[in-house]
C-alpha positions as CSV (number, residue, x, y, z in Angstrom):
1,M,-17.5,-48.5,-77.4
2,L,-14.2,-46.7,-77.3
3,D,-11.9,-46.9,-80.3
4,L,-8.8,-48.8,-79.6
5,L,-6.1,-47.6,-78.4
6,A,-2.7,-46.5,-79.1
7,A,0.2,-46.3,-76.7
8,T,2.8,-43.6,-77.3
9,S,6.2,-44.8,-78.3
10,D,7.6,-44.0,-74.8
11,G,4.7,-45.6,-73.0
12,F,1.5,-43.9,-71.6
13,D,1.7,-40.1,-71.6
14,V,-0.8,-38.3,-69.4
15,A,-0.7,-35.1,-71.5
16,S,-1.2,-37.0,-74.8
17,A,-4.0,-39.1,-73.2
18,T,-5.7,-35.9,-71.9
19,R,-5.4,-34.1,-75.2
20,A,-6.9,-37.1,-77.1
21,Y,-10.1,-36.4,-75.1
22,L,-10.0,-32.6,-75.2
23,D,-9.5,-32.6,-79.0
24,T,-12.9,-34.3,-79.5
25,L,-14.6,-31.1,-78.7
26,Q,-14.0,-28.7,-81.7
27,G,-15.7,-26.3,-84.0
28,P,-19.3,-25.0,-83.4
29,A,-19.8,-27.3,-80.4
30,R,-16.8,-25.9,-78.6
31,A,-17.7,-22.3,-79.5
32,Q,-21.2,-22.8,-78.2
33,S,-20.0,-24.3,-75.0
34,D,-17.6,-21.5,-74.4
35,A,-20.1,-18.8,-75.3
36,Y,-22.8,-20.2,-73.0
37,F,-20.5,-20.5,-70.0
38,E,-18.6,-17.2,-70.5
39,G,-21.9,-15.4,-70.8
40,G,-22.8,-16.8,-67.4
41,Y,-19.9,-15.0,-65.8
42,W,-22.0,-11.8,-65.8
43,L,-25.2,-13.3,-64.5
44,P,-24.3,-13.1,-60.8
45,L,-23.2,-9.5,-61.2
46,W,-26.4,-8.5,-63.0
47,G,-28.6,-10.6,-60.8
48,T,-27.1,-8.9,-57.7
49,A,-27.5,-5.4,-59.3
50,I,-31.1,-6.1,-60.1
51,G,-31.8,-7.4,-56.6
52,V,-30.2,-4.3,-55.1
53,L,-32.1,-2.0,-57.4
54,V,-35.5,-3.7,-56.5
55,D,-34.7,-3.4,-52.8
56,W,-33.7,0.2,-53.2
57,L,-37.1,0.9,-54.9
58,F,-38.8,-0.8,-52.0
59,L,-37.1,1.8,-49.8
60,R,-37.1,4.9,-52.1
61,F,-40.8,4.7,-52.7
62,R,-41.6,3.6,-49.1
63,I,-43.2,0.3,-50.3
64,A,-41.7,-1.7,-47.4
65,H,-43.0,1.0,-45.1
66,A,-46.5,0.6,-46.6
67,L,-46.3,-3.2,-46.3
68,R,-45.5,-2.9,-42.6
69,A,-48.2,-0.4,-42.1
70,F,-50.7,-2.7,-43.7
71,G,-49.6,-5.5,-41.4
72,E,-50.1,-3.3,-38.4
73,R,-53.6,-2.5,-39.5
74,V,-54.3,-6.3,-39.7
75,S,-52.7,-7.2,-36.3
76,K,-50.8,-5.7,-33.4
77,R,-48.8,-8.9,-32.9
78,A,-45.2,-8.2,-34.1
79,W,-44.7,-11.7,-35.6
80,I,-47.9,-11.3,-37.7
81,V,-46.8,-7.9,-38.9
82,T,-43.4,-9.3,-39.8
83,A,-45.0,-12.3,-41.6
84,I,-47.3,-10.1,-43.7
85,T,-44.4,-7.8,-44.6
86,A,-42.2,-10.7,-45.6
87,F,-44.9,-12.4,-47.6
88,F,-45.7,-9.3,-49.7
89,Y,-42.1,-8.3,-50.0
90,T,-41.3,-11.8,-51.4
91,L,-44.4,-11.8,-53.7
92,I,-43.8,-8.3,-55.1
93,G,-40.0,-8.8,-55.5
94,T,-40.6,-12.1,-57.3
95,L,-43.0,-10.5,-59.8
96,V,-40.8,-7.4,-60.4
97,T,-37.8,-9.6,-61.2
98,L,-39.8,-12.1,-63.2
99,P,-38.5,-10.8,-66.6
100,W,-34.9,-11.5,-65.4
101,T,-35.9,-14.9,-64.2
102,I,-37.5,-15.7,-67.5
103,Y,-34.4,-14.6,-69.4
104,T,-31.9,-16.5,-67.3
105,G,-34.0,-19.6,-66.6
106,Y,-35.9,-20.0,-69.9
107,T,-35.0,-17.7,-72.8
108,R,-31.2,-18.1,-72.4
109,E,-31.4,-21.9,-71.9
110,K,-33.6,-22.3,-74.9
111,R,-31.3,-20.2,-77.0
112,Y,-28.5,-22.7,-76.3
113,D,-30.7,-25.7,-76.7
114,L,-30.3,-26.7,-73.0
115,L,-34.0,-26.7,-72.1
116,D,-36.6,-29.1,-73.4
117,Q,-39.6,-27.8,-71.6
118,T,-42.4,-25.6,-73.1
119,F,-42.8,-22.3,-71.5
120,G,-46.0,-23.5,-69.7
121,A,-44.2,-26.5,-68.2
122,W,-41.3,-24.4,-67.1
123,A,-43.6,-21.7,-65.6
124,G,-45.5,-24.4,-63.7
125,E,-42.3,-25.5,-62.0
126,Q,-41.4,-21.9,-61.2
127,A,-44.9,-21.4,-59.7
128,I,-44.2,-24.3,-57.3
129,G,-40.9,-22.8,-56.3
130,I,-42.6,-19.4,-55.7
131,A,-45.3,-21.0,-53.6
132,M,-42.7,-22.7,-51.4
133,A,-40.8,-19.4,-51.1
134,L,-44.0,-17.6,-50.0
135,V,-44.3,-20.1,-47.1
136,L,-40.6,-20.5,-46.1
137,M,-39.4,-16.9,-46.5
138,P,-41.9,-15.4,-44.0
139,L,-41.1,-18.2,-41.5
140,A,-37.4,-17.4,-41.7
141,V,-37.9,-13.7,-41.5
142,V,-40.3,-13.9,-38.5
143,A,-37.6,-15.9,-36.7
144,I,-34.8,-13.5,-37.6
145,Y,-36.7,-10.4,-36.6
146,A,-37.7,-12.0,-33.3
147,L,-34.0,-12.4,-32.7
148,I,-33.2,-8.9,-33.7
149,R,-35.7,-7.5,-31.2
150,R,-34.6,-9.8,-28.4
151,A,-30.8,-9.7,-29.0
152,P,-30.0,-6.5,-31.0
153,R,-26.3,-7.0,-30.7
154,S,-25.9,-10.8,-31.2
155,W,-28.9,-11.5,-33.4
156,W,-26.6,-12.2,-36.4
157,L,-25.1,-15.2,-34.5
158,W,-28.5,-16.7,-33.5
159,S,-29.8,-16.1,-37.0
160,T,-27.0,-18.2,-38.4
161,G,-28.4,-21.0,-36.3
162,V,-31.9,-20.4,-37.7
163,I,-30.5,-20.6,-41.3
164,G,-28.8,-23.8,-40.4
165,L,-32.0,-25.3,-39.1
166,F,-33.8,-24.4,-42.3
167,M,-30.9,-26.0,-44.3
168,L,-31.1,-29.2,-42.2
169,F,-34.9,-29.3,-42.7
170,A,-34.4,-29.1,-46.5
171,M,-31.7,-31.8,-46.4
172,V,-33.9,-34.2,-44.5
173,L,-37.2,-33.6,-46.2
174,G,-36.1,-32.5,-49.6
175,P,-35.7,-35.9,-51.3
176,V,-39.0,-37.1,-50.0
177,F,-41.3,-34.1,-50.2
178,I,-39.7,-31.4,-52.4
179,A,-37.9,-33.3,-55.2
180,P,-41.0,-35.3,-56.2
181,L,-42.9,-32.1,-56.8
182,F,-40.7,-31.7,-59.9
183,N,-39.8,-35.2,-61.0
184,E,-41.0,-38.8,-60.7
185,Y,-38.6,-41.1,-58.8
186,T,-38.7,-44.9,-59.5
187,E,-36.4,-47.6,-58.2
188,L,-33.5,-48.6,-60.6
189,E,-34.4,-52.0,-62.1
190,D,-32.5,-55.0,-60.8
191,G,-29.7,-56.1,-63.2
192,P,-25.9,-56.0,-63.7
193,L,-25.7,-52.2,-63.5
194,R,-27.5,-52.0,-60.1
195,D,-25.4,-54.9,-58.9
196,R,-22.2,-53.0,-59.8
197,I,-23.4,-49.8,-58.1
198,E,-24.3,-51.7,-55.0
199,A,-21.0,-53.6,-55.0
200,V,-19.1,-50.3,-55.0
201,A,-21.3,-48.8,-52.3
202,A,-20.8,-52.0,-50.1
203,Q,-17.0,-51.6,-50.3
204,Y,-17.3,-48.3,-48.5
205,E,-20.4,-49.1,-46.3
206,I,-22.5,-46.6,-48.1
207,P,-26.3,-47.3,-47.8
208,A,-27.6,-48.4,-51.2
209,E,-31.0,-49.9,-50.3
210,H,-32.6,-47.3,-52.5
211,I,-31.3,-46.3,-55.9
212,Y,-33.7,-44.1,-57.8
213,V,-34.0,-42.9,-61.4
214,F,-35.8,-39.6,-61.9
215,D,-37.2,-38.3,-65.2
216,Q,-35.2,-35.2,-65.7
217,S,-35.2,-35.7,-69.5
218,K,-38.6,-33.9,-69.5
219,Q,-36.7,-30.8,-68.5
220,H,-33.3,-31.0,-70.2
221,K,-30.6,-33.4,-71.6
222,R,-28.0,-32.8,-68.9
223,I,-26.6,-35.8,-67.1
224,S,-26.6,-35.8,-63.3
225,A,-26.7,-37.9,-60.1
226,N,-26.7,-37.3,-56.4
227,V,-26.7,-38.8,-52.9
228,S,-29.3,-36.9,-50.9
229,G,-31.1,-37.0,-47.7
230,L,-30.1,-37.8,-44.1
231,G,-30.9,-40.8,-41.9
232,P,-34.1,-42.5,-43.1
233,T,-34.4,-40.3,-46.2
234,I,-30.9,-41.0,-47.6
235,R,-31.0,-42.2,-51.2
236,I,-28.8,-42.5,-54.3
237,S,-30.4,-41.0,-57.4
238,L,-29.4,-40.7,-61.1
239,N,-31.4,-39.0,-63.8
240,D,-32.7,-40.9,-66.9
241,N,-30.3,-38.9,-69.1
242,L,-27.3,-40.5,-67.4
243,L,-29.0,-43.9,-67.7
244,E,-29.9,-43.5,-71.4
245,R,-27.0,-41.4,-72.8
246,T,-24.0,-43.0,-71.2
247,S,-22.3,-46.4,-70.9
248,D,-22.3,-48.5,-67.7
249,E,-18.7,-47.5,-67.1
250,E,-19.6,-43.8,-67.2
251,I,-22.6,-44.3,-64.9
252,L,-20.4,-46.2,-62.4
253,A,-17.8,-43.4,-62.5
254,V,-20.5,-40.8,-61.8
255,M,-22.0,-42.9,-59.0
256,G,-18.5,-43.3,-57.4
257,H,-18.1,-39.6,-57.4
258,E,-21.5,-39.1,-55.7
259,M,-20.7,-41.7,-53.1
260,G,-17.5,-39.8,-52.5
261,H,-19.5,-36.8,-51.4
262,Y,-21.4,-39.0,-48.9
263,K,-18.4,-40.9,-47.6
264,L,-16.2,-37.8,-47.2
265,H,-19.0,-36.0,-45.3
266,H,-19.0,-33.1,-47.8
267,T,-22.6,-32.2,-47.0
268,W,-21.6,-31.3,-43.5
269,W,-18.4,-29.6,-44.6
270,I,-20.2,-27.5,-47.1
271,V,-23.0,-26.6,-44.8
272,G,-20.6,-25.6,-42.1
273,I,-18.5,-23.4,-44.3
274,L,-21.5,-21.8,-46.0
275,L,-23.0,-21.1,-42.6
276,S,-19.7,-19.5,-41.6
277,L,-19.9,-17.2,-44.7
278,F,-23.5,-16.4,-43.8
279,A,-22.5,-15.6,-40.2
280,L,-19.8,-13.2,-41.4
281,G,-22.4,-11.7,-43.8
282,L,-25.0,-11.3,-41.1
283,F,-22.3,-9.8,-38.8
284,V,-21.4,-7.2,-41.4
285,T,-25.1,-6.6,-42.0
286,S,-25.7,-6.1,-38.3
287,R,-23.1,-3.3,-38.3
288,V,-23.8,-1.6,-41.7
289,A,-27.6,-1.8,-41.8
290,P,-28.2,0.2,-38.5
291,A,-25.9,3.0,-39.9
292,L,-27.9,3.1,-43.1
293,I,-31.1,3.3,-41.2
294,R,-29.9,6.0,-38.9
295,R,-29.0,8.1,-41.9
296,Y,-31.9,7.3,-44.3
297,G,-34.5,5.6,-42.1
298,E,-36.8,8.6,-41.8
299,R,-36.8,9.1,-45.6
300,W,-37.5,5.4,-46.1
301,G,-40.1,5.1,-43.4
302,V,-37.9,2.6,-41.5
303,R,-37.9,3.0,-37.7
304,D,-35.0,0.8,-36.7
305,M,-33.5,-2.7,-37.3
306,G,-36.4,-4.4,-35.5
307,D,-38.9,-2.8,-37.9
308,P,-39.8,-5.4,-40.7
309,A,-39.8,-2.5,-43.1
310,S,-35.9,-2.7,-42.8
311,L,-36.0,-6.1,-44.7
312,P,-34.8,-4.5,-48.0
313,V,-31.9,-2.9,-46.1
314,L,-30.8,-6.3,-44.8
315,A,-31.3,-7.9,-48.2
316,I,-29.1,-5.3,-49.9
317,C,-26.3,-5.8,-47.4
318,L,-26.4,-9.6,-47.4
319,G,-26.9,-9.8,-51.2
320,I,-23.8,-7.7,-51.9
321,W,-21.8,-9.7,-49.3
322,M,-22.7,-13.1,-50.9
323,F,-21.8,-11.7,-54.3
324,L,-18.4,-10.7,-53.1
325,M,-18.0,-14.1,-51.6
326,T,-18.7,-15.9,-54.9
327,P,-15.1,-16.8,-55.6
328,A,-14.8,-18.2,-52.0
329,T,-18.0,-20.2,-52.4
330,N,-17.0,-21.5,-55.8
331,S,-13.6,-22.6,-54.4
332,L,-15.3,-24.4,-51.5
333,I,-17.6,-26.3,-53.8
334,R,-14.8,-27.0,-56.3
335,W,-12.6,-28.4,-53.6
336,A,-15.3,-30.8,-52.5
337,E,-16.0,-31.8,-56.1
338,S,-12.3,-32.5,-56.7
339,K,-12.1,-34.7,-53.6
340,A,-15.2,-36.6,-54.7
341,D,-13.6,-37.0,-58.2
342,A,-10.5,-38.6,-56.6
343,F,-12.7,-40.9,-54.4
344,G,-14.8,-41.8,-57.4
345,L,-11.8,-42.8,-59.4
346,D,-10.6,-45.1,-56.6
347,A,-14.0,-46.5,-56.0
348,A,-15.2,-47.1,-59.6
349,R,-11.8,-47.6,-61.2
350,E,-13.2,-46.3,-64.5
351,P,-10.8,-43.5,-65.6
352,D,-12.0,-43.5,-69.2
353,G,-15.6,-43.6,-68.2
354,F,-14.9,-40.6,-65.9
355,A,-13.1,-38.7,-68.7
356,K,-16.0,-39.3,-71.1
357,V,-18.5,-37.9,-68.5
358,A,-16.2,-34.9,-68.0
359,M,-16.3,-34.2,-71.7
360,R,-20.1,-34.6,-71.9
361,L,-20.5,-31.9,-69.3
362,S,-19.0,-29.5,-71.9
363,E,-22.5,-29.1,-73.1
364,Y,-22.8,-26.3,-70.6
365,R,-19.3,-25.9,-69.1
366,K,-16.3,-24.4,-70.8
367,I,-13.8,-27.2,-71.2
368,E,-10.5,-25.4,-71.0
369,P,-10.5,-22.2,-69.0
370,G,-7.4,-20.4,-67.8
371,P,-6.2,-20.9,-64.2
372,L,-7.6,-17.6,-62.9
373,E,-10.8,-18.1,-64.8
374,E,-11.3,-21.5,-63.3
375,F,-10.6,-20.2,-59.8
376,V,-13.0,-17.3,-60.0
377,F,-15.9,-18.6,-62.0
378,F,-16.0,-22.4,-61.8
379,D,-17.8,-24.2,-58.9
380,H,-16.7,-27.6,-60.3
381,P,-13.3,-28.5,-61.7
382,S,-13.2,-27.8,-65.4
383,G,-13.4,-30.6,-67.9
384,A,-9.7,-30.3,-68.7
385,T,-8.8,-30.6,-65.0
386,R,-11.0,-33.7,-64.6
387,V,-9.8,-35.5,-67.7
388,R,-6.2,-34.8,-66.6
389,M,-6.9,-36.2,-63.2
390,A,-8.5,-39.3,-64.7
391,M,-5.5,-39.9,-67.0
392,Q,-3.0,-39.4,-64.1
393,W,-5.0,-41.9,-62.0
394,K,-4.8,-44.3,-65.0
395,A,-1.1,-43.8,-65.3
396,D,-0.6,-44.5,-61.6
397,N,-3.1,-47.4,-61.1
398,V,-3.6,-49.3,-64.4
399,E,-1.1,-51.9,-65.6
400,N,0.1,-51.1,-69.2
401,P,-2.3,-48.2,-69.7
402,Q,-3.2,-47.1,-73.2
403,V,-4.1,-43.8,-74.7
404,V,-7.7,-44.0,-75.7
405,V,-9.0,-42.2,-78.8
406,P,-12.7,-41.8,-78.4
407,E,-14.9,-42.6,-81.3
408,E,-16.1,-39.7,-83.4
409,G,-19.5,-38.3,-82.4
410,Y,-19.6,-39.8,-78.9
411,L,-20.4,-36.4,-77.5
412,D,-23.5,-36.0,-79.6
413,A,-26.8,-35.9,-77.7
414,K,-28.8,-39.0,-77.9
């Protein structure tokens, strides 16, 4: 329960109500939250640098050339040669970058007590992801190189469509065939909580026939929920951490937010804008990569753009482009999240539940960044921004609102 409640002498004050929440995160907990998130600012840069270095090694030591030559010894069919090249390129690249993956995905998460898995369990899930990549990556590369050979000037545009089809494929089949590889999904039990979620969904004509709980506590303590799938695969899902660590009011606030993504068609907006960024990146790549191949291709053993040995060249160009677009990508996602926040507040009408959830996310997100810091590095609104939004909504929509002082220790993990 929340401690009660003190109105300011002049009535409800948004700044005071916001500060009452923000001040509950202090001392070592706040320092750890800031340190974890700020340390993550460098991960995209170093990850891109490592990726570029590995691709350069593929070229410098003619490894890509050797993979393509091996493929040509196996078959004379261009698509088979491309598939073999892409398969071994993906496999070798994954193995070479494995230390970085272990550091970012396991060691660092363990250091900050954000991962509950053993190394074996974590590695098992990574192996599943790698197996999927070894199937999907060659398929995508085969399609893109077929387009490069058929339409050497406009392949970038057609390839954007190929990427869009793969994204659509993942959206439709992911909840049914991919997500269950990592977690078990069971229907949320009937009861007052389910009734409240269904009532909110019904107000906005959001499908709620299936509400699932998935066992993410086996991996970590983070709370989360989502509306996923398309058509017959659409579903509302919340993880067991949200169910077990938070109140019904908090859960309803989170579910209202997720319903906002669905009702506001954010999936299509985000996919469309991301595809636009990919299209621009592929266009730049279609102009830069041939110039690099003309200059260095003989040294690398790369014949032309249609040669699958050019795959590392394309990867370097596109990887650098997507890194440079990180602020734009973050801003896109942050915009959608903010709109979903506003929808969720209107739908669930639980501003204090929403504020408490925003504070809980400080386990792995810095709570009060500067404006420029939030713009560049945050792909969600910061906790401070979200709490302030909730308190403003409360001031505008609740009769006789009160400043809530959360009870001590409510942020502690359960």
